[in-house]
N, CA, C and O of each residue as an XYZ file, in Angstrom:
452
protein
N      -4.536    -12.357     -9.796
C      -5.264    -12.810     -8.424
C      -4.237    -12.289     -7.514
O      -3.015    -12.140     -7.537
N      -5.309    -12.048     -6.617
C      -4.442    -11.075     -5.241
C      -5.316    -11.400     -3.946
O      -6.430    -11.923     -3.940
N      -4.780    -11.096     -3.162
C      -5.191    -10.482     -1.471
C      -6.028     -9.172     -1.143
O      -5.840     -8.087     -1.693
N      -6.795     -9.382     -0.357
C      -7.755     -7.948      0.023
C      -7.038     -7.803      1.425
O      -7.081     -8.727      2.237
N      -6.363     -6.592      1.694
C      -5.871     -6.221      2.725
C      -6.835     -4.917      3.298
O      -7.586     -4.253      2.584
N      -6.672     -4.769      4.427
C      -7.455     -3.173      5.081
C      -6.774     -2.031      4.939
O      -5.810     -2.000      4.174
N      -7.087     -1.139      5.508
C      -6.767      0.689      4.967
C      -7.007      1.397      6.499
O      -8.126      1.879      6.677
N      -6.219      1.470      7.398
C      -5.921      2.156      8.853
C      -5.676      3.479      7.907
O      -5.175      3.610      6.789
N      -6.320      4.514      8.964
C      -6.381      6.269      8.933
C      -6.233      6.359     10.091
O      -6.181      5.402     10.864
N      -6.136      7.624     10.407
C      -6.259      8.584     11.302
C      -7.454      8.232     11.804
O      -8.269      7.860     10.960
N      -7.976      8.240     13.479
C      -9.158      8.186     13.837
C     -10.152      9.562     13.522
O     -11.356      9.674     13.290
N      -8.931     10.626     13.642
C      -9.609     11.837     13.871
C      -9.746     12.468     12.480
O     -10.014     13.667     12.398
N      -9.538     11.562     11.153
C     -10.093     11.790      9.892
C      -8.715     12.809      9.119
O      -8.765     13.439      8.062
N      -7.710     12.689      9.959
C      -6.728     13.445      9.301
C      -5.889     12.861      8.213
O      -5.315     11.829      8.560
N      -5.652     13.279      6.898
C      -5.285     12.484      6.191
C      -4.466     13.612      4.975
O      -4.924     14.702      4.631
N      -3.186     13.000      4.487
C      -2.544     13.932      3.681
C      -2.275     13.111      2.150
O      -1.478     13.532      1.311
N      -2.829     12.282      2.039
C      -2.671     11.519      1.067
C      -3.832     12.251     -0.176
O      -4.531     11.519     -0.878
N      -3.861     13.345     -0.251
C      -4.571     14.338     -1.123
C      -5.456     13.526     -2.305
O      -5.377     13.421     -3.529
N      -6.510     12.913     -1.052
C      -7.368     12.178     -2.256
C      -6.819     10.796     -2.450
O      -7.649      9.999     -2.889
N      -5.908     10.438     -2.281
C      -5.138      9.204     -2.526
C      -6.357      7.915     -2.185
O      -7.477      8.029     -1.687
N      -5.596      6.640     -2.691
C      -6.605      5.414     -2.733
C      -6.625      5.467     -0.817
O      -7.532      6.012     -0.187
N      -5.694      4.933     -0.321
C      -5.706      4.874      1.130
C      -6.491      5.991      1.687
O      -6.156      6.190      2.854
N      -7.424      6.803      1.272
C      -8.471      7.888      1.960
C      -9.626      7.788      0.984
O     -10.608      8.449      1.324
N      -9.751      7.012     -0.323
C     -10.984      6.305     -0.800
C     -11.911      5.452     -0.200
O     -13.071      5.625      0.174
N     -11.144      4.481     -0.188
C     -11.246      2.953     -0.310
C     -10.595      2.669      1.151
O      -9.559      3.199      1.553
N     -11.508      1.596      1.983
C     -11.330      0.886      2.960
C     -10.699     -0.475      3.130
O     -10.501     -1.100      4.172
N     -10.414     -0.815      1.815
C      -9.550     -2.193      1.670
C      -9.428     -1.774     -0.029
O     -10.115     -1.072     -0.772
N      -8.199     -2.580     -0.208
C      -7.823     -2.753     -1.502
C      -7.301     -3.913     -1.996
O      -7.350     -4.699     -1.050
N      -6.605     -4.728     -3.390
C      -6.360     -6.049     -3.468
C      -4.750     -6.386     -3.949
O      -4.585     -6.760     -5.110
N      -3.953     -6.294     -3.341
C      -2.356     -6.505     -3.449
C      -2.241     -7.323     -4.548
O      -2.755     -8.411     -4.290
N      -1.750     -7.271     -5.763
C      -2.018     -8.297     -6.715
C      -0.674     -8.973     -6.732
O      -0.389     -9.973     -7.391
N       0.254     -8.180     -5.781
C       1.521     -9.289     -6.406
C       1.644     -9.613     -4.841
O       2.549     -9.255     -4.088
N       0.508    -10.382     -4.535
C       1.277    -11.918     -3.439
C      -0.278    -12.621     -3.659
O      -1.390    -12.136     -3.451
N      -0.014    -13.499     -3.990
C      -0.972    -15.075     -4.155
C      -2.195    -14.585     -2.977
O      -2.067    -14.143     -1.835
N      -3.498    -14.900     -3.867
C      -4.550    -14.811     -2.951
C      -5.538    -15.131     -3.749
O      -5.258    -15.157     -4.948
N      -6.780    -15.421     -3.392
C      -7.926    -15.836     -4.347
C      -8.975    -14.828     -5.380
O      -9.793    -15.132     -6.248
N      -8.482    -13.412     -4.785
C      -9.452    -12.438     -5.142
C      -8.536    -11.465     -6.250
O      -7.317    -11.371     -6.395
N      -9.843    -10.698     -7.059
C      -9.204     -9.576     -8.341
C      -9.738     -7.948     -7.903
O     -10.778     -7.569     -7.366
N      -8.735     -7.328     -8.309
C      -9.404     -5.891     -7.721
C     -10.812     -5.798     -8.524
O     -11.244     -6.335     -9.544
N     -11.349     -4.823     -7.547
C     -12.697     -4.708     -7.819
C     -13.211     -2.725     -7.826
O     -12.670     -1.964     -7.023
N     -13.911     -2.388     -8.494
C     -13.926     -1.043     -8.099
C     -13.852     -0.513     -6.783
O     -13.052      0.391     -6.542
N     -14.638     -1.000     -5.859
C     -14.377     -1.411     -4.401
C     -13.218     -1.181     -3.859
O     -13.030     -0.330     -2.990
N     -12.138     -2.114     -4.456
C     -10.910     -2.789     -4.198
C     -10.008     -2.726     -5.039
O      -9.544     -3.753     -5.536
N      -9.417     -1.051     -5.489
C      -7.945     -1.160     -6.464
C      -7.193     -2.227     -6.201
O      -7.093     -3.111     -5.351
N      -6.488     -1.723     -7.608
C      -5.447     -2.867     -7.671
C      -3.519     -2.137     -6.781
O      -2.732     -1.311     -7.243
N      -3.480     -2.635     -5.962
C      -2.152     -1.701     -5.071
C      -0.927     -3.103     -5.433
O      -1.210     -4.302     -5.433
N       0.435     -2.486     -5.716
C       1.132     -3.323     -5.124
C       2.168     -3.211     -4.135
O       2.481     -2.058     -3.842
N       3.063     -4.599     -3.273
C       3.798     -4.349     -2.246
C       5.237     -4.431     -2.907
O       5.809     -5.347     -3.498
N       5.594     -3.188     -2.600
C       7.345     -3.117     -3.537
C       8.024     -2.188     -2.314
O       7.577     -1.288     -1.602
N       9.280     -2.833     -2.421
C      10.415     -2.143     -1.651
C      10.504     -0.526     -2.064
O      10.653     -0.089     -3.205
N      10.419     -0.030     -1.270
C      10.913      1.416     -1.316
C      11.961      2.315     -0.703
O      12.873      1.908      0.016
N      11.824      3.141     -0.930
C      13.273      4.234     -0.439
C      13.522      3.871      1.008
O      12.773      3.096      1.602
N      14.638      4.465      1.604
C      14.744      3.847      3.088
C      16.366      3.643      3.103
O      17.133      3.172      2.263
N      16.591      4.248      4.535
C      18.203      3.722      5.000
C      18.010      2.641      5.537
O      16.957      2.133      5.923
N      19.610      2.076      5.580
C      19.475      1.177      6.591
C      20.053     -0.528      5.272
O      20.182     -0.515      4.047
N      20.192     -1.371      5.985
C      20.621     -2.400      5.170
C      19.313     -3.513      4.656
O      19.338     -4.321      3.728
N      18.018     -3.159      5.795
C      16.749     -4.004      5.313
C      15.794     -2.746      3.985
O      15.812     -1.521      3.868
N      15.235     -3.608      3.391
C      14.381     -3.235      2.587
C      13.023     -2.075      3.170
O      12.757     -2.137      4.370
N      12.518     -1.438      2.614
C      11.349     -0.586      3.060
C      10.098     -0.677      2.565
O       9.608      0.234      1.898
N       9.352     -1.988      2.901
C       7.838     -2.337      2.100
C       7.191     -0.984      1.947
O       7.216     -0.236      2.924
N       6.688     -0.637      0.973
C       5.607      0.048      0.634
C       4.169     -0.290     -0.093
O       4.299     -1.279     -0.815
N       3.194      0.102     -0.105
C       1.789     -0.210     -1.058
C       1.869      1.099     -1.609
O       2.107      2.171     -1.053
N       1.563      0.752     -3.132
C       1.628      2.234     -4.410
C       0.523      1.257     -4.976
O       0.633      0.038     -5.106
N      -0.459      1.973     -5.256
C      -1.892      1.927     -6.530
C      -1.196      1.971     -7.632
O      -0.569      2.936     -8.069
N      -1.339      0.580     -8.235
C      -1.008      0.340     -9.640
C      -1.753      1.879    -10.657
O      -1.004      2.078    -11.614
N      -2.273      2.323    -10.652
C      -2.898      3.911    -11.197
C      -1.570      4.679    -10.966
O      -0.604      4.788    -11.722
N      -1.699      5.003    -10.169
C      -0.016      5.887     -9.593
C       0.823      5.336    -10.263
O       1.216      6.148    -11.100
N       1.413      4.227    -10.382
C       2.716      3.607    -10.688
C       2.201      3.848    -12.687
O       3.017      4.527    -13.310
N       1.447      3.522    -13.193
C       1.079      3.750    -14.228
C       1.037      4.974    -15.198
O       1.163      4.991    -16.423
N       0.833      5.958    -14.348
C       0.736      7.675    -14.143
C       1.844      7.743    -14.525
O       1.977      8.491    -15.494
N       2.892      7.182    -14.106
C       4.519      8.037    -13.916
C       4.683      8.833    -12.953
O       5.859      9.093    -12.698
N       3.790      9.384    -12.234
C       3.690     10.328    -11.445
C       4.393     10.004    -10.255
O       4.249      8.867     -9.805
N       5.407     11.120     -9.451
C       5.829     10.624     -8.157
C       4.972     10.422     -7.348
O       3.844     10.912     -7.391
N       5.531      9.441     -6.243
C       4.119      9.346     -4.896
C       5.214      8.896     -3.742
O       6.376      8.492     -3.762
N       4.204      9.186     -2.700
C       5.062      9.251     -1.029
C       4.104      9.161     -0.414
O       2.904      9.183     -0.690
N       4.752      9.036      0.597
C       3.474      8.721      1.966
C       2.540      9.791      2.682
O       2.712     10.884      3.221
N       1.586      9.040      2.453
C       0.223     10.324      3.049
C      -0.459      9.869      4.195
O      -1.497     10.369      4.630
N       0.272      8.713      4.774
C      -0.538      9.133      6.277
C      -0.868      7.623      6.449
O      -0.652      7.172      7.574
N      -1.164      7.108      5.879
C      -2.390      5.724      5.718
C      -1.751      4.754      5.795
O      -0.570      5.006      5.556
N      -1.951      3.633      6.036
C      -1.471      2.190      6.436
C      -2.061      0.957      5.680
O      -3.144      1.211      5.151
N      -1.696     -0.071      5.538
C      -1.937     -1.296      4.907
C      -1.899     -2.142      5.966
O      -1.112     -2.007      6.902
N      -3.090     -3.417      5.827
C      -2.596     -4.544      6.815
C      -3.801     -5.236      6.853
O      -4.889     -4.678      6.708
N      -3.617     -6.728      7.089
C      -4.248     -8.092      7.393
C      -3.383     -9.160      8.349
O      -2.172     -9.342      8.480
N      -4.608     -9.811      8.983
C      -3.910    -10.471      9.831
C      -3.505    -11.850      8.944
O      -2.794    -12.775      9.337
N      -4.230    -11.703      7.513
C      -3.426    -12.869      6.374
C      -1.949    -13.455      6.692
O      -1.168    -12.614      6.246
N      -1.271    -14.453      7.227
C      -0.069    -14.581      6.724
C       0.694    -14.689      5.666
O       1.918    -14.727      5.786
N       0.088    -14.755      4.489
C       0.728    -14.352      3.297
C       1.266    -12.813      3.076
O       2.211    -12.490      2.358
N       0.366    -11.866      3.934
C       1.282    -10.466      3.198
C       2.206    -10.401      4.469
O       3.319     -9.901      4.311
N       1.816    -10.902      5.830
C       3.367    -11.052      6.621
C       4.544    -11.516      6.215
O       5.630    -11.029      6.528
N       4.290    -12.890      5.195
C       5.629    -13.553      4.719
C       5.830    -12.338      3.763
O       6.710    -11.571      4.153
N       5.178    -11.971      2.533
C       5.563    -11.288      1.647
C       6.342    -10.070      2.159
O       7.326     -9.635      1.561
N       5.799     -9.471      3.437
C       6.175     -8.229      3.617
C       7.941     -8.530      4.553
O       8.717     -7.600      4.772
N       8.168     -9.707      4.880
C       9.245    -10.043      5.919
C      10.474    -10.701      4.592
O      11.639    -11.079      4.719
N       9.888    -10.643      3.795
C      10.704    -10.757      2.367
C      11.484     -9.615      1.932
O      12.633     -9.663      1.493
N      10.814     -8.655      2.079
C      11.443     -7.010      1.670
C      12.176     -6.385      3.073
O      13.022     -5.497      3.182
N      11.596     -7.099      3.951
C      12.263     -6.302      5.444
C      12.084     -6.994      6.664
O      11.285     -6.707      7.555
N      13.288     -8.385      6.616
C      12.858     -9.250      7.611
C      13.068     -8.873      8.858
O      13.990     -8.135      9.206
N      12.122     -9.418      9.682
C      11.544     -8.506     10.917
C      10.263     -8.227     10.913
O       9.451     -8.498     11.797
N      10.087     -7.708      9.959
C       8.777     -6.842      9.908
C       7.746     -7.647      9.078
O       7.857     -8.317      8.051
N       6.759     -7.360      9.845
C       5.780     -8.445      9.548
C       3.993     -7.385      9.833
O       2.884     -7.900      9.692
N       4.284     -5.649     10.302
C       2.981     -5.099     10.587
C       2.585     -4.499      9.294
O       2.780     -4.966      8.172
N       1.791     -3.003      9.734
C       1.614     -2.359      8.561
C       2.070     -1.816      7.937
O       3.068     -1.378      8.510
N       1.998     -1.307      6.491
C       2.723     -0.792      5.549
C       2.514      0.299      5.194
O       1.356      0.191      4.790
N       2.867      1.563      5.004
C       2.622      2.370      4.187
C       2.478      3.050      2.824
O       3.346      3.331      1.997
N       0.840      3.284      2.801
C       0.551      3.846      1.634
C       1.241      4.500      0.989
O       1.376      5.645      1.420
N       1.792      4.251      0.049
C       2.469      5.518     -0.950
C       1.322      6.197     -2.075
O       1.168      5.791     -3.227
N       0.925      6.797     -1.733
C      -0.009      7.389     -2.461
C      -0.828      8.991     -2.831
O      -1.779      9.465     -3.452
N       0.023      9.269     -2.180
C       0.045     11.028     -2.485
C       1.215     11.131     -3.630
O       2.231     10.461     -3.819
N       0.523     12.489     -4.454
C       0.769     12.607     -5.714
C       1.104     14.158     -5.601
O       0.491     15.030     -4.985
N       2.211     14.246     -6.346
C       2.556     15.653     -6.090
C       2.516     16.604     -7.709
O       3.470     16.618     -8.487
N       1.380     17.238     -7.913
C       1.804     17.605     -9.447
C       1.936     18.980     -9.675
O       1.319     19.909     -9.155
N       3.043     18.990    -10.730
C       3.796     20.555    -10.864
C       3.275     20.989    -12.438
O       4.027     21.473    -13.283
N       1.827     20.708    -12.641
C       1.497     20.967    -13.980
C       1.358     22.641    -13.785
O       1.063     23.351    -14.746
């Protein structure tokens, strides 16, 4: 079970995710935050994780489960995820105290095939 959050993109259509989940969907299901929903074909599963970054506080990121399972290297693609549901902001605050805002999608994958 998880919770749905919205995807936020540049209003001009600028996107650097290389067709990542955040480009293809308007909302996703964060499966590691308690909520009443399941991922669907219209709302794929993502995880809220502590990502890389400088400083003493964590850097929350959203990563699609399909990307994690592929073992690919992922990075920020320019889009964000957010909801006004307090469960989301509380989960973000556990990673980065003082941060309850939008979270970067790390769904850009570079392939070196």
